[in-house]
PQR file with spaces between the fields and no chain letter, atoms N, CA, C, O and H, PARSE charges and radii, in Angstrom:
ATOM       1  N    MET     1     -41.940    2.935   64.160 -0.4000 1.5000
ATOM       2  CA   MET     1     -42.842    1.983   63.576 -0.0000 2.0000
ATOM       3  C    MET     1     -42.105    1.199   62.295  0.5500 1.7000
ATOM       4  O    MET     1     -42.092    0.000   62.017 -0.5500 1.4000
ATOM       5  N    LEU     2     -41.534    2.279   61.665 -0.4000 1.5000
ATOM       6  CA   LEU     2     -40.799    1.335   60.161 -0.0000 2.0000
ATOM       7  C    LEU     2     -39.833   -0.027   60.646  0.5500 1.7000
ATOM       8  O    LEU     2     -39.789   -1.144   60.130 -0.5500 1.4000
ATOM       9  H    LEU     2     -41.544    3.253   61.891  0.4000 1.0000
ATOM      10  N    PHE     3     -39.143    0.470   61.741 -0.4000 1.5000
ATOM      11  CA   PHE     3     -38.474   -1.023   62.262 -0.0000 2.0000
ATOM      12  C    PHE     3     -39.184   -2.212   62.621  0.5500 1.7000
ATOM      13  O    PHE     3     -38.736   -3.358   62.585 -0.5500 1.4000
ATOM      14  H    PHE     3     -39.179    1.377   62.160  0.4000 1.0000
ATOM      15  N    LEU     4     -40.634   -1.749   63.062 -0.4000 1.5000
ATOM      16  CA   LEU     4     -41.357   -2.899   63.717 -0.0000 2.0000
ATOM      17  C    LEU     4     -41.713   -3.757   62.538  0.5500 1.7000
ATOM      18  O    LEU     4     -41.697   -4.981   62.666 -0.5500 1.4000
ATOM      19  H    LEU     4     -40.998   -0.818   63.091  0.4000 1.0000
ATOM      20  N    VAL     5     -42.109   -3.059   61.129 -0.4000 1.5000
ATOM      21  CA   VAL     5     -42.557   -3.541   60.060 -0.0000 2.0000
ATOM      22  C    VAL     5     -41.200   -4.589   59.630  0.5500 1.7000
ATOM      23  O    VAL     5     -41.303   -5.799   59.430 -0.5500 1.4000
ATOM      24  H    VAL     5     -42.122   -2.065   61.026  0.4000 1.0000
ATOM      25  N    ALA     6     -40.221   -3.965   59.569 -0.4000 1.5000
ATOM      26  CA   ALA     6     -39.174   -4.672   59.001 -0.0000 2.0000
ATOM      27  C    ALA     6     -38.741   -5.722   59.769  0.5500 1.7000
ATOM      28  O    ALA     6     -38.350   -6.731   59.183 -0.5500 1.4000
ATOM      29  H    ALA     6     -40.137   -2.982   59.732  0.4000 1.0000
ATOM      30  N    ALA     7     -38.734   -5.673   61.222 -0.4000 1.5000
ATOM      31  CA   ALA     7     -38.821   -7.016   62.089 -0.0000 2.0000
ATOM      32  C    ALA     7     -39.813   -8.006   61.740  0.5500 1.7000
ATOM      33  O    ALA     7     -39.568   -9.196   61.540 -0.5500 1.4000
ATOM      34  H    ALA     7     -39.053   -4.854   61.699  0.4000 1.0000
ATOM      35  N    LEU     8     -40.756   -7.544   61.688 -0.4000 1.5000
ATOM      36  CA   LEU     8     -41.964   -8.732   61.423 -0.0000 2.0000
ATOM      37  C    LEU     8     -41.877   -9.114   60.372  0.5500 1.7000
ATOM      38  O    LEU     8     -42.159  -10.312   60.375 -0.5500 1.4000
ATOM      39  H    LEU     8     -40.955   -6.578   61.850  0.4000 1.0000
ATOM      40  N    MET     9     -41.560   -8.662   59.118 -0.4000 1.5000
ATOM      41  CA   MET     9     -41.210   -8.834   57.722 -0.0000 2.0000
ATOM      42  C    MET     9     -40.036   -9.876   57.917  0.5500 1.7000
ATOM      43  O    MET     9     -40.162  -10.869   57.200 -0.5500 1.4000
ATOM      44  H    MET     9     -41.331   -7.688   59.115  0.4000 1.0000
ATOM      45  N    LEU    10     -38.985   -9.861   58.687 -0.4000 1.5000
ATOM      46  CA   LEU    10     -38.218  -10.367   58.753 -0.0000 2.0000
ATOM      47  C    LEU    10     -38.446  -11.831   59.409  0.5500 1.7000
ATOM      48  O    LEU    10     -37.879  -12.821   58.946 -0.5500 1.4000
ATOM      49  H    LEU    10     -38.883   -9.055   59.269  0.4000 1.0000
ATOM      50  N    LEU    11     -39.102  -11.878   60.243 -0.4000 1.5000
ATOM      51  CA   LEU    11     -39.594  -12.922   61.327 -0.0000 2.0000
ATOM      52  C    LEU    11     -40.642  -13.645   60.423  0.5500 1.7000
ATOM      53  O    LEU    11     -40.899  -14.824   60.667 -0.5500 1.4000
ATOM      54  H    LEU    11     -39.563  -11.074   60.619  0.4000 1.0000
ATOM      55  N    GLY    12     -41.131  -13.135   59.607 -0.4000 1.5000
ATOM      56  CA   GLY    12     -42.088  -14.069   58.702 -0.0000 2.0000
ATOM      57  C    GLY    12     -41.310  -14.634   57.543  0.5500 1.7000
ATOM      58  O    GLY    12     -41.605  -15.711   57.023 -0.5500 1.4000
ATOM      59  H    GLY    12     -40.923  -12.177   59.408  0.4000 1.0000
ATOM      60  N    VAL    13     -40.383  -13.932   57.183 -0.4000 1.5000
ATOM      61  CA   VAL    13     -39.369  -14.837   56.350 -0.0000 2.0000
ATOM      62  C    VAL    13     -38.806  -15.968   56.772  0.5500 1.7000
ATOM      63  O    VAL    13     -38.594  -16.881   55.973 -0.5500 1.4000
ATOM      64  H    VAL    13     -40.143  -13.058   57.605  0.4000 1.0000
ATOM      65  N    VAL    14     -38.451  -16.078   58.220 -0.4000 1.5000
ATOM      66  CA   VAL    14     -37.533  -16.893   58.627 -0.0000 2.0000
ATOM      67  C    VAL    14     -38.855  -17.948   58.966  0.5500 1.7000
ATOM      68  O    VAL    14     -39.040  -19.075   58.508 -0.5500 1.4000
ATOM      69  H    VAL    14     -38.623  -15.336   58.869  0.4000 1.0000
ATOM      70  N    LEU    15     -39.575  -17.290   59.788 -0.4000 1.5000
ATOM      71  CA   LEU    15     -40.330  -18.750   60.595 -0.0000 2.0000
ATOM      72  C    LEU    15     -42.024  -18.602   59.840  0.5500 1.7000
ATOM      73  O    LEU    15     -42.759  -19.546   60.129 -0.5500 1.4000
ATOM      74  H    LEU    15     -39.425  -16.374   60.160  0.4000 1.0000
ATOM      75  N    GLY    16     -42.404  -17.936   59.284 -0.4000 1.5000
ATOM      76  CA   GLY    16     -44.046  -17.801   58.642 -0.0000 2.0000
ATOM      77  C    GLY    16     -44.112  -18.591   57.556  0.5500 1.7000
ATOM      78  O    GLY    16     -43.263  -19.442   57.293 -0.5500 1.4000
ATOM      79  H    GLY    16     -41.807  -17.169   59.049  0.4000 1.0000
ATOM      80  N    THR    17     -45.324  -18.303   56.733 -0.4000 1.5000
ATOM      81  CA   THR    17     -45.623  -18.725   55.519 -0.0000 2.0000
ATOM      82  C    THR    17     -45.240  -17.802   54.512  0.5500 1.7000
ATOM      83  O    THR    17     -45.472  -17.916   53.308 -0.5500 1.4000
ATOM      84  H    THR    17     -46.014  -17.611   56.947  0.4000 1.0000
ATOM      85  N    VAL    18     -44.590  -16.807   55.129 -0.4000 1.5000
ATOM      86  CA   VAL    18     -44.137  -15.875   53.988 -0.0000 2.0000
ATOM      87  C    VAL    18     -42.940  -16.484   53.402  0.5500 1.7000
ATOM      88  O    VAL    18     -42.623  -16.223   52.242 -0.5500 1.4000
ATOM      89  H    VAL    18     -44.401  -16.715   56.107  0.4000 1.0000
ATOM      90  N    ALA    19     -42.268  -17.267   54.123 -0.4000 1.5000
ATOM      91  CA   ALA    19     -41.172  -17.852   53.200 -0.0000 2.0000
ATOM      92  C    ALA    19     -41.341  -18.655   52.052  0.5500 1.7000
ATOM      93  O    ALA    19     -40.461  -18.782   51.201 -0.5500 1.4000
ATOM      94  H    ALA    19     -42.525  -17.480   55.066  0.4000 1.0000
ATOM      95  N    HIS    20     -42.377  -19.167   52.005 -0.4000 1.5000
ATOM      96  CA   HIS    20     -43.159  -19.994   50.602 -0.0000 2.0000
ATOM      97  C    HIS    20     -43.676  -18.943   49.502  0.5500 1.7000
ATOM      98  O    HIS    20     -44.115  -19.297   48.407 -0.5500 1.4000
ATOM      99  H    HIS    20     -43.093  -19.065   52.696  0.4000 1.0000
ATOM     100  N    ALA    21     -43.585  -17.764   49.874 -0.4000 1.5000
ATOM     101  CA   ALA    21     -44.039  -16.795   48.995 -0.0000 2.0000
ATOM     102  C    ALA    21     -42.954  -16.113   48.242  0.5500 1.7000
ATOM     103  O    ALA    21     -41.847  -16.022   48.772 -0.5500 1.4000
ATOM     104  H    ALA    21     -43.229  -17.476   50.763  0.4000 1.0000
ATOM     105  N    PRO    22     -43.156  -15.646   47.106 -0.5600 1.5000
ATOM     106  CA   PRO    22     -42.105  -15.177   46.282  0.2800 2.0000
ATOM     107  C    PRO    22     -41.392  -13.777   46.976  0.5500 1.7000
ATOM     108  O    PRO    22     -42.217  -13.060   47.542 -0.5500 1.4000
ATOM     109  N    LEU    23     -40.200  -13.367   47.005 -0.4000 1.5000
ATOM     110  CA   LEU    23     -39.527  -12.220   47.480 -0.0000 2.0000
ATOM     111  C    LEU    23     -40.198  -11.082   47.019  0.5500 1.7000
ATOM     112  O    LEU    23     -40.550  -10.212   47.816 -0.5500 1.4000
ATOM     113  H    LEU    23     -39.529  -13.950   46.545  0.4000 1.0000
ATOM     114  N    THR    24     -40.444  -10.981   45.642 -0.4000 1.5000
ATOM     115  CA   THR    24     -41.141  -10.030   45.271 -0.0000 2.0000
ATOM     116  C    THR    24     -42.326   -9.368   45.948  0.5500 1.7000
ATOM     117  O    THR    24     -42.465   -8.178   46.231 -0.5500 1.4000
ATOM     118  H    THR    24     -40.158  -11.687   44.994  0.4000 1.0000
ATOM     119  N    PHE    25     -43.365  -10.651   46.201 -0.4000 1.5000
ATOM     120  CA   PHE    25     -44.491  -10.348   46.743 -0.0000 2.0000
ATOM     121  C    PHE    25     -44.439   -9.982   48.223  0.5500 1.7000
ATOM     122  O    PHE    25     -45.290   -9.294   48.786 -0.5500 1.4000
ATOM     123  H    PHE    25     -43.252  -11.617   45.971  0.4000 1.0000
ATOM     124  N    THR    26     -43.371  -10.503   48.793 -0.4000 1.5000
ATOM     125  CA   THR    26     -43.230  -10.056   50.392 -0.0000 2.0000
ATOM     126  C    THR    26     -42.803   -8.855   50.399  0.5500 1.7000
ATOM     127  O    THR    26     -43.252   -8.149   51.301 -0.5500 1.4000
ATOM     128  H    THR    26     -42.679  -11.062   48.336  0.4000 1.0000
ATOM     129  N    ALA    27     -41.796   -8.212   49.405 -0.4000 1.5000
ATOM     130  CA   ALA    27     -41.279   -7.070   49.462 -0.0000 2.0000
ATOM     131  C    ALA    27     -42.708   -5.800   49.199  0.5500 1.7000
ATOM     132  O    ALA    27     -42.918   -4.761   49.825 -0.5500 1.4000
ATOM     133  H    ALA    27     -41.431   -8.786   48.672  0.4000 1.0000
ATOM     134  N    VAL    28     -43.270   -6.239   48.363 -0.4000 1.5000
ATOM     135  CA   VAL    28     -44.532   -4.954   47.852 -0.0000 2.0000
ATOM     136  C    VAL    28     -45.760   -5.188   49.178  0.5500 1.7000
ATOM     137  O    VAL    28     -46.457   -4.256   49.580 -0.5500 1.4000
ATOM     138  H    VAL    28     -43.100   -7.083   47.855  0.4000 1.0000
ATOM     139  N    ALA    29     -45.843   -6.594   49.725 -0.4000 1.5000
ATOM     140  CA   ALA    29     -46.509   -6.528   50.745 -0.0000 2.0000
ATOM     141  C    ALA    29     -45.916   -5.470   51.872  0.5500 1.7000
ATOM     142  O    ALA    29     -46.646   -4.523   52.167 -0.5500 1.4000
ATOM     143  H    ALA    29     -45.277   -7.351   49.398  0.4000 1.0000
ATOM     144  N    ALA    30     -44.853   -5.565   52.401 -0.4000 1.5000
ATOM     145  CA   ALA    30     -43.990   -4.817   53.161 -0.0000 2.0000
ATOM     146  C    ALA    30     -44.061   -3.443   52.945  0.5500 1.7000
ATOM     147  O    ALA    30     -44.252   -2.686   53.896 -0.5500 1.4000
ATOM     148  H    ALA    30     -44.260   -6.334   52.161  0.4000 1.0000
ATOM     149  N    VAL    31     -43.933   -3.040   51.831 -0.4000 1.5000
ATOM     150  CA   VAL    31     -44.464   -1.681   51.378 -0.0000 2.0000
ATOM     151  C    VAL    31     -45.620   -1.152   51.605  0.5500 1.7000
ATOM     152  O    VAL    31     -45.874   -0.071   52.135 -0.5500 1.4000
ATOM     153  H    VAL    31     -43.778   -3.655   51.058  0.4000 1.0000
ATOM     154  N    VAL    32     -46.400   -2.037   51.140 -0.4000 1.5000
ATOM     155  CA   VAL    32     -47.963   -1.345   51.220 -0.0000 2.0000
ATOM     156  C    VAL    32     -48.228   -1.287   52.806  0.5500 1.7000
ATOM     157  O    VAL    32     -48.955   -0.445   53.334 -0.5500 1.4000
ATOM     158  H    VAL    32     -46.193   -2.916   50.709  0.4000 1.0000
ATOM     159  N    ILE    33     -47.662   -2.116   53.366 -0.4000 1.5000
ATOM     160  CA   ILE    33     -48.072   -1.991   54.942 -0.0000 2.0000
ATOM     161  C    ILE    33     -47.492   -0.730   55.730  0.5500 1.7000
ATOM     162  O    ILE    33     -48.062   -0.004   56.545 -0.5500 1.4000
ATOM     163  H    ILE    33     -47.071   -2.801   52.938  0.4000 1.0000
ATOM     164  N    ALA    34     -46.350   -0.694   55.303 -0.4000 1.5000
ATOM     165  CA   ALA    34     -45.419    0.632   55.645 -0.0000 2.0000
ATOM     166  C    ALA    34     -46.156    1.959   55.154  0.5500 1.7000
ATOM     167  O    ALA    34     -46.230    2.975   55.844 -0.5500 1.4000
ATOM     168  H    ALA    34     -45.887   -1.284   54.642  0.4000 1.0000
ATOM     169  N    VAL    35     -46.579    1.851   54.144 -0.4000 1.5000
ATOM     170  CA   VAL    35     -47.307    3.195   53.346 -0.0000 2.0000
ATOM     171  C    VAL    35     -48.349    3.335   54.350  0.5500 1.7000
ATOM     172  O    VAL    35     -48.398    4.312   55.097 -0.5500 1.4000
ATOM     173  H    VAL    35     -46.519    1.025   53.583  0.4000 1.0000
ATOM     174  N    TRP    36     -49.384    2.148   54.388 -0.4000 1.5000
ATOM     175  CA   TRP    36     -50.530    2.336   55.273 -0.0000 2.0000
ATOM     176  C    TRP    36     -49.866    3.094   56.658  0.5500 1.7000
ATOM     177  O    TRP    36     -50.151    4.261   56.927 -0.5500 1.4000
ATOM     178  H    TRP    36     -49.345    1.355   53.780  0.4000 1.0000
ATOM     179  N    LEU    37     -49.136    2.443   57.323 -0.4000 1.5000
ATOM     180  CA   LEU    37     -48.916    2.859   58.699 -0.0000 2.0000
ATOM     181  C    LEU    37     -48.496    4.271   58.637  0.5500 1.7000
ATOM     182  O    LEU    37     -48.915    5.111   59.434 -0.5500 1.4000
ATOM     183  H    LEU    37     -48.904    1.495   57.104  0.4000 1.0000
ATOM     184  N    GLY    38     -47.715    4.511   57.743 -0.4000 1.5000
ATOM     185  CA   GLY    38     -47.138    6.026   57.626 -0.0000 2.0000
ATOM     186  C    GLY    38     -48.510    7.069   57.490  0.5500 1.7000
ATOM     187  O    GLY    38     -48.777    8.000   58.250 -0.5500 1.4000
ATOM     188  H    GLY    38     -47.375    3.828   57.096  0.4000 1.0000
ATOM     189  N    VAL    39     -49.205    6.670   56.422 -0.4000 1.5000
ATOM     190  CA   VAL    39     -50.399    7.254   56.491 -0.0000 2.0000
ATOM     191  C    VAL    39     -51.398    7.422   57.606  0.5500 1.7000
ATOM     192  O    VAL    39     -52.035    8.468   57.736 -0.5500 1.4000
ATOM     193  H    VAL    39     -48.989    5.914   55.805  0.4000 1.0000
ATOM     194  N    PHE    40     -51.513    6.531   58.298 -0.4000 1.5000
ATOM     195  CA   PHE    40     -52.177    6.621   59.537 -0.0000 2.0000
ATOM     196  C    PHE    40     -51.634    7.217   60.630  0.5500 1.7000
ATOM     197  O    PHE    40     -52.325    7.854   61.425 -0.5500 1.4000
ATOM     198  H    PHE    40     -50.996    5.681   58.193  0.4000 1.0000
ATOM     199  N    ALA    41     -50.286    7.050   60.762 -0.4000 1.5000
ATOM     200  CA   ALA    41     -49.796    8.045   61.592 -0.0000 2.0000
ATOM     201  C    ALA    41     -49.601    9.316   61.275  0.5500 1.7000
ATOM     202  O    ALA    41     -49.663   10.076   62.241 -0.5500 1.4000
ATOM     203  H    ALA    41     -49.725    6.533   60.117  0.4000 1.0000
ATOM     204  N    LEU    42     -49.343    9.902   60.040 -0.4000 1.5000
ATOM     205  CA   LEU    42     -49.547   11.236   59.460 -0.0000 2.0000
ATOM     206  C    LEU    42     -50.974   11.880   59.816  0.5500 1.7000
ATOM     207  O    LEU    42     -51.153   13.054   60.142 -0.5500 1.4000
ATOM     208  H    LEU    42     -49.292    9.284   59.255  0.4000 1.0000
ATOM     209  N    ARG    43     -51.913   10.926   59.696 -0.4000 1.5000
ATOM     210  CA   ARG    43     -53.445   11.505   59.987 -0.0000 2.0000
ATOM     211  C    ARG    43     -53.626   11.647   61.335  0.5500 1.7000
ATOM     212  O    ARG    43     -54.252   12.591   61.819 -0.5500 1.4000
ATOM     213  H    ARG    43     -51.767    9.973   59.432  0.4000 1.0000
ATOM     214  N    GLU    44     -52.999   10.564   62.124 -0.4000 1.5000
ATOM     215  CA   GLU    44     -53.189   10.844   63.693 -0.0000 2.0000
ATOM     216  C    GLU    44     -52.536   12.067   64.244  0.5500 1.7000
ATOM     217  O    GLU    44     -53.030   12.853   65.052 -0.5500 1.4000
ATOM     218  H    GLU    44     -52.491    9.798   61.731  0.4000 1.0000
ATOM     219  N    ARG    45     -51.367   12.116   63.698 -0.4000 1.5000
ATOM     220  CA   ARG    45     -50.470   13.426   64.180 -0.0000 2.0000
ATOM     221  C    ARG    45     -51.402   14.900   63.792  0.5500 1.7000
ATOM     222  O    ARG    45     -51.408   15.877   64.541 -0.5500 1.4000
ATOM     223  H    ARG    45     -50.966   11.477   63.041  0.4000 1.0000
ATOM     224  N    HIS    46     -52.034   14.842   62.710 -0.4000 1.5000
ATOM     225  CA   HIS    46     -52.590   16.080   61.950 -0.0000 2.0000
ATOM     226  C    HIS    46     -53.872   15.932   62.904  0.5500 1.7000
ATOM     227  O    HIS    46     -54.227   16.996   63.411 -0.5500 1.4000
ATOM     228  H    HIS    46     -52.029   14.048   62.102  0.4000 1.0000
ATOM     229  N    GLY    47     -54.520   14.961   63.189 -0.4000 1.5000
ATOM     230  CA   GLY    47     -55.657   15.093   63.857 -0.0000 2.0000
ATOM     231  C    GLY    47     -55.620   15.693   65.225  0.5500 1.7000
ATOM     232  O    GLY    47     -56.537   16.382   65.670 -0.5500 1.4000
ATOM     233  H    GLY    47     -54.231   14.097   62.777  0.4000 1.0000
ATOM     234  N    ARG    48     -54.540   15.408   65.866 -0.4000 1.5000
ATOM     235  CA   ARG    48     -54.474   15.715   67.400 -0.0000 2.0000
ATOM     236  C    ARG    48     -54.116   16.994   67.262  0.5500 1.7000
ATOM     237  O    ARG    48     -54.446   17.598   68.282 -0.5500 1.4000
ATOM     238  H    ARG    48     -53.795   14.847   65.504  0.4000 1.0000
ATOM     239  N    ARG    49     -53.383   17.981   66.166 -0.4000 1.5000
ATOM     240  CA   ARG    49     -53.036   19.375   66.379 -0.0000 2.0000
ATOM     241  C    ARG    49     -53.963   20.256   66.325  0.5500 1.7000
ATOM     242  O    ARG    49     -53.822   21.404   66.746 -0.5500 1.4000
ATOM     243  H    ARG    49     -53.115   17.491   65.337  0.4000 1.0000
ATOM     244  N    ARG    50     -55.264   19.692   65.669 -0.4000 1.5000
ATOM     245  CA   ARG    50     -56.661   20.475   65.388 -0.0000 2.0000
ATOM     246  C    ARG    50     -57.217   20.523   66.584  0.5500 1.7000
ATOM     247  O    ARG    50     -57.436   19.510   67.248 -0.5500 1.4000
ATOM     248  H    ARG    50     -55.379   18.760   65.326  0.4000 1.0000
ATOM     249  N    THR    51     -57.534   21.871   67.015 -0.4000 1.5000
ATOM     250  CA   THR    51     -58.577   21.921   67.964 -0.0000 2.0000
ATOM     251  C    THR    51     -60.173   22.155   67.579  0.5500 1.7000
ATOM     252  O    THR    51     -60.571   22.923   66.704 -0.5500 1.4000
ATOM     253  H    THR    51     -57.357   22.694   66.475  0.4000 1.0000
ATOM     254  N    PRO    52     -60.961   21.357   68.392 -0.5600 1.5000
ATOM     255  CA   PRO    52     -62.162   21.625   67.931  0.2800 2.0000
ATOM     256  C    PRO    52     -62.681   23.009   67.921  0.5500 1.7000
ATOM     257  O    PRO    52     -62.403   23.905   68.718 -0.5500 1.4000
ATOM     258  N    SER    53     -63.603   23.062   66.740 -0.4000 1.5000
ATOM     259  CA   SER    53     -64.092   24.415   66.544 -0.0000 2.0000
ATOM     260  C    SER    53     -65.215   24.774   67.689  0.5500 1.7000
ATOM     261  O    SER    53     -65.290   25.934   68.095 -0.5500 1.4000
ATOM     262  H    SER    53     -63.829   22.335   66.093  0.4000 1.0000
ATOM     263  N    HIS    54     -65.981   23.878   68.137 -0.4000 1.5000
ATOM     264  CA   HIS    54     -66.932   24.342   68.996 -0.0000 2.0000
ATOM     265  C    HIS    54     -66.486   24.549   70.503  0.5500 1.7000
ATOM     266  O    HIS    54     -67.293   24.965   71.334 -0.5500 1.4000
ATOM     267  H    HIS    54     -65.920   22.936   67.808  0.4000 1.0000
């Protein structure tokens, strides 16, 4: 999943409007997205391990 984030960031730098944004902004946005996806993955994994109590 993090590879996908890195690939999309690289594609955005090369082809998209991210090329017009400062590199620091792009890096911060990529880190925020990566953390968000990581938290989502952890919550999904943790949620699937639980069994319903009823």
